Residue frames as qw, qx, qy, qz and C-alpha x, y, z in Angstrom:
[[0.673, -0.097, 0.554, -0.480, 107.63, 133.65, 101.01],
 [0.887, 0.354, -0.087, -0.285, 107.18, 131.69, 97.80],
 [0.499, 0.566, -0.645, 0.125, 110.87, 130.71, 97.67],
 [0.307, -0.351, 0.757, -0.457, 110.73, 129.36, 101.25],
 [0.813, 0.119, 0.321, -0.470, 107.74, 127.28, 100.37],
 [0.793, 0.503, -0.316, -0.136, 109.43, 125.87, 97.31],
 [0.193, 0.537, -0.775, 0.271, 112.54, 125.03, 99.30],
 [0.533, -0.206, 0.653, -0.497, 110.45, 123.25, 101.85],
 [0.887, 0.289, 0.086, -0.350, 108.69, 121.26, 99.17],
 [0.668, 0.546, -0.504, 0.042, 111.98, 120.15, 97.47],
 [0.094, -0.459, 0.786, -0.403, 113.51, 119.25, 100.91],
 [0.728, -0.039, 0.495, -0.472, 110.51, 117.09, 101.72],
 [0.856, 0.445, -0.166, -0.203, 110.69, 115.43, 98.25],
 [0.354, 0.600, -0.690, 0.194, 114.42, 114.76, 98.85],
 [0.359, -0.339, 0.740, -0.456, 113.67, 113.17, 102.21],
 [0.864, 0.172, 0.249, -0.401, 110.96, 110.96, 100.72],
 [0.761, 0.523, -0.382, -0.048, 113.32, 109.83, 97.95],
 [0.132, 0.557, -0.751, 0.328, 116.14, 109.21, 100.42],
 [0.628, -0.158, 0.593, -0.478, 113.73, 107.09, 102.60],
 [0.887, 0.357, -0.018, -0.293, 112.73, 105.11, 99.52],
 [0.547, 0.591, -0.581, 0.116, 116.33, 104.41, 98.62],
 [0.179, -0.446, 0.761, -0.436, 117.11, 103.34, 102.21],
 [0.771, 0.038, 0.431, -0.467, 114.04, 101.14, 102.34],
 [0.826, 0.475, -0.258, -0.161, 114.95, 99.61, 98.99],
 [0.322, 0.564, -0.726, 0.225, 118.40, 98.79, 100.32],
 [0.455, -0.258, 0.708, -0.474, 116.99, 97.23, 103.52],
 [0.886, 0.215, 0.178, -0.371, 114.59, 95.08, 101.39],
 [0.660, 0.574, -0.484, -0.016, 117.54, 93.98, 99.23],
 [0.010, 0.478, -0.791, 0.383, 119.53, 93.00, 102.34],
 [0.668, -0.087, 0.525, -0.520, 116.56, 91.11, 103.71],
 [0.889, 0.369, -0.107, -0.249, 116.16, 89.12, 100.45],
 [0.452, 0.568, -0.666, 0.172, 119.88, 88.23, 100.58],
 [0.280, -0.354, 0.748, -0.486, 119.52, 87.04, 104.15],
 [0.786, 0.072, 0.387, -0.476, 116.51, 84.87, 103.42],
 [0.780, 0.470, -0.350, -0.221, 118.04, 83.13, 100.37]]
């Protein structure tokens, strides 16, 4: 049971990091468009 919980935690963390990276890319694109 503990291993499943740890896997879920790391998966959630990966998803958050992936969203941050994606959001950062979008922000960079928006800045380029506005300049």
